[in-house]
Structures are given as structure tokens and as C-alpha cells.
C-alpha positions in Angstrom: 17.9 19.1 -19.0 19.0 15.5 -18.4 19.4 13.2 -21.4 17.9 9.8 -21.7 20.8 7.9 -23.1 14.8 -3.4 -25.1 5.4 -10.4 -25.2 8.9 -9.5 -27.3 9.9 -7.3 -24.4 13.1 -5.4 -24.7 16.3 -4.9 -26.5 18.5 -2.3 -24.9 18.7 -1.7 -21.2 20.7 1.3 -20.1 21.1 2.0 -16.4 22.4 5.4 -15.4 23.1 7.1 -12.0 22.8 10.8 -11.7 23.9 13.0 -8.8 22.2 16.3 -8.4 24.4 18.0 -10.9 26.0 15.5 -13.2 26.1 12.0 -14.7 28.1 9.8 -12.3 28.2 6.4 -13.9 26.8 4.2 -16.6 26.0 1.1 -14.6 24.7 -1.4 -17.2 24.2 -1.6 -21.0 22.5 -4.7 -22.4 22.1 -5.0 -26.2 21.3 -8.7 -26.2 24.1 -9.4 -28.8 23.7 -13.1 -28.5 22.6 -15.9 -30.9 18.9 -15.7 -31.8 17.1 -18.7 -30.2 19.7 -19.1 -27.4 18.8 -19.1 -23.7 19.8 -15.9 -21.8 20.5 -17.3 -18.4 24.2 -17.6 -17.5 23.6 -20.9 -15.7 23.1 -22.6 -19.1 25.7 -23.7 -21.6 24.0 -21.7 -24.4 25.3 -18.4 -23.1 27.7 -18.8 -20.2 28.8 -15.1 -20.1 25.6 -13.1 -20.5 25.4 -12.2 -16.8 21.7 -13.0 -16.6 20.8 -15.2 -13.7 17.7 -17.4 -13.2 15.4 -17.0 -10.2 15.1 -20.4 -8.4 11.4 -20.7 -9.0 10.4 -21.7 -12.6 14.0 -22.2 -13.8 14.2 -24.5 -16.7 10.6 -24.0 -17.6 9.9 -21.9 -20.7 13.4 -20.3 -20.5 13.8 -16.7 -21.7 15.4 -16.7 -25.1 16.9 -14.2 -27.6 14.8 -13.1 -30.6 15.2 -10.5 -33.3 15.9 -6.9 -32.1 13.7 -3.8 -32.0 14.0 -0.4 -33.7 13.0 3.1 -32.5 14.0 6.1 -34.6 16.6 8.3 -32.8 17.2 5.9 -29.9 20.9 5.1 -29.3 20.5 1.3 -29.2 18.1 0.9 -32.1 18.9 -1.9 -34.5 21.7 -3.2 -32.3 21.7 -6.8 -31.1 18.5 -8.8 -30.4 15.7 -8.8 -27.8 14.6 -10.8 -24.8 11.5 -12.8 -25.7 9.1 -13.1 -22.7 6.4 -15.2 -24.0 5.0 -17.6 -21.4 4.9 -18.5 -17.7 8.0 -20.0 -16.2 11.5 -18.8 -15.8 12.3 -15.3 -14.4 15.7 -13.8 -14.9 17.7 -10.9 -13.5 21.0 -9.1 -14.1 23.0 -7.3 -11.4 24.8 -3.9 -11.4 26.6 -2.0 -8.8 24.2 -1.3 -6.0 23.0 2.3 -5.6 21.7 4.0 -2.5 21.6 7.7 -3.3 21.2 10.1 -6.2 18.8 9.5 -9.2 18.7 6.2 -11.1 17.5 6.0 -14.7 16.6 2.7 -16.5 15.7 3.0 -20.2 14.7 0.2 -22.7 12.7 -0.5 -25.8 9.6 -2.6 -25.5 7.0 -4.1 -27.9 3.9 -5.9 -26.7 2.7 -8.3 -29.4 -0.3 -9.6 -27.5 -1.5 -10.3 -23.9 -4.4 -12.0 -22.1 -3.8 -11.4 -18.4 -2.6 -8.3 -16.6 0.7 -8.6 -14.7 4.1 -7.1 -14.3 6.9 -8.2 -16.6 9.8 -6.1 -15.4 11.0 -4.9 -12.0 14.0 -3.5 -10.2 15.5 -5.1 -7.1 18.4 -5.2 -4.6 21.8 -6.5 -5.8 21.0 -9.7 -3.9 17.6 -9.7 -5.4 15.6 -11.9 -3.0 11.9 -11.1 -3.2 12.0 -7.4 -2.5 11.0 -5.7 -5.8 10.7 -2.1 -6.8 9.1 -0.3 -9.8 7.0 -3.1 -11.1 6.1 -2.4 -14.7 2.7 -3.9 -15.6 1.0 -4.6 -18.9 -2.8 -4.7 -19.0 -4.9 -7.7 -20.1 -5.4 -6.4 -23.6 -1.7 -5.5 -24.2 -2.7 -1.8 -24.7 -1.4 -0.2 -21.5 1.7 0.0 -19.4 1.7 1.1 -15.7 3.9 1.4 -12.7 3.2 -0.1 -9.2 5.0 -0.5 -5.9 3.6 -4.0 -5.4 1.4 -6.7 -6.9 -1.6 -4.3 -7.1 -2.6 -3.6 -10.7 -2.0 0.1 -11.5 -3.6 2.6 -13.8 -2.3 2.5 -17.3 -0.6 4.6 -20.0 -2.1 3.8 -23.4 0.0 2.1 -26.0 -0.7 0.4 -29.3 -0.1 -3.4 -29.6 2.7 -4.1 -32.1 4.4 -0.7 -31.8 7.8 -0.2 -30.2 8.2 2.3 -27.3 11.0 3.6 -25.3 10.3 3.3 -21.6 12.2 5.2 -18.9 12.1 4.4 -15.2 13.5 7.1 -12.9 14.0 6.7 -9.2 15.0 9.6 -6.9 16.4 8.2 -3.6 16.1 11.6 -1.9 12.5 12.3 -2.9 11.5 8.6 -2.6 9.7 8.7 -5.9 9.7 6.6 -9.0 8.5 7.9 -12.3 7.4 6.3 -15.6 8.0 7.8 -19.0 6.5 6.0 -22.1 7.8 7.6 -25.3 6.3 7.0 -28.7 8.8 9.3 -30.4 12.4 10.0 -29.4 13.3 12.9 -27.1 16.8 13.8 -26.1 15.6 15.7 -23.0 13.5 14.6 -20.1 9.8 15.5 -20.4 8.7 18.1 -17.9 5.9 15.8 -16.6 6.1 12.0 -16.1 3.3 9.7 -17.3 3.1 8.3 -13.8 4.7 8.9 -10.4 4.6 6.6 -7.4 6.1 6.8 -3.9 8.8 4.2 -3.2 11.1 4.1 -0.2 14.0 2.2 -1.6 17.3 1.9 0.3 19.1 0.0 -2.5 18.7 -0.8 -6.2 21.2 -3.2 -7.8 19.4 -5.4 -10.3 16.8 -5.6 -13.1 14.5 -8.6 -13.5 12.4 -9.9 -16.4 9.3 -11.8 -15.3 7.2 -14.4 -17.2 3.8 -14.4 -15.5 1.3 -15.9 -17.9 1.1 -18.2 -21.0 -0.8 -15.5 -22.8 2.0 -13.0 -22.4 4.0 -12.0 -25.5 
């Protein structure tokens, strides 16, 4: 069994690449160990070395900031660092890692939805040069009580969550099978569940970045 190694959106992002038989590389770990209240984008003077970059649209408007961190019993990154606070419409930010074109890619993070008023996606994967080609869009529903995975801007079906609770979310992309899977965990598991909460078909040729998206003023 493979092991899974953070609206107030997430605290720890771990990006892993698996081959068919073994863990090949840990590509990115983000604990948001920055000053609470500071701006995450590396184009600002607040945090010049975070590695987070701003998308050209919306930059400087409602910048993504650091807030207090999240906790999830048993999870490796619990209680470490802070969290990215995605709480309005405006700036979108992304962070790059070594581009992957084969094997199986895992992305795990903690998330807590405080409230929401409009459905939209708040996190996605992309190419290393991110452009506008996005993969594995993670949606939250209008009431903040569901998470769902989509290949595009079309609203998906949702996995039920409870507003105010912290969850570990795992995205898994298999380049060979051309599938992306969503796991929403309310309690810690050191092994991969036999069945994903959702599975979608995605023909990705490269994944090399993760993006946080602010899509609505009612998003928290």
C-alpha cells in the first residue's frame, strides 16, 4: 500500500512522485512558515523567498496572506507553520516544482472551509509554465459543505464535508491511466483507501505547478 505522506484553505502541501514500484521524489513541501499577516507572493517585499508567484490577472488586489495554521490528528504537517488564507476575489498565486510527465503524482494538503456563498474552484494543478492550462480543479460548493474534482470550469458532484472542520485532501494523477482521483479524509490513514471519493479522466502531458485561486468575495 502506498503512504500519503494545508475560505482558510491549506497549510501543508506535499507533492510526491511515484513510479510503479517505489517513491521516486518528494517534489515540494510547503508548511507556510512565514509571518502571519504577510503576503505570500514572491514578487512582494513581504516574503521575497517564498517561491509563490502571482498570476498577472488580479495581482495586487486582495493578496493571498498567511494566517494561523491547521491541525489534523496523525498528519505529518499538523501544527507546523501557518496557512494560506483565500478569502476574497482577486489575486491568484502558484508555486512551481520539477515538471512531471510520467508515473503517479500525489498532492496532499489540509483544508478548512469557514464559509462560502458561490461555487467555484480554489485550487488546481498546472504545467510548470502555468499559462491557462489547468488540471484537477478542486471545487467547493456554494454552501461550503462539499468538495469536488473537475477537469474544467464545469461544477462537479461533491463529497460532503462539514464547515469549520479540517480535512486532509489528496489528489492523485496517474499519467499512464490518464486518471485523477480525489480522496477527502476526515481521519488520518497511513495507507491509500481502496476506493477514491471521486475519479475523473484527464489527459495531462505535464504537471509542474500548484495554484491557489480566489474566485469570489464570499469565499473563506
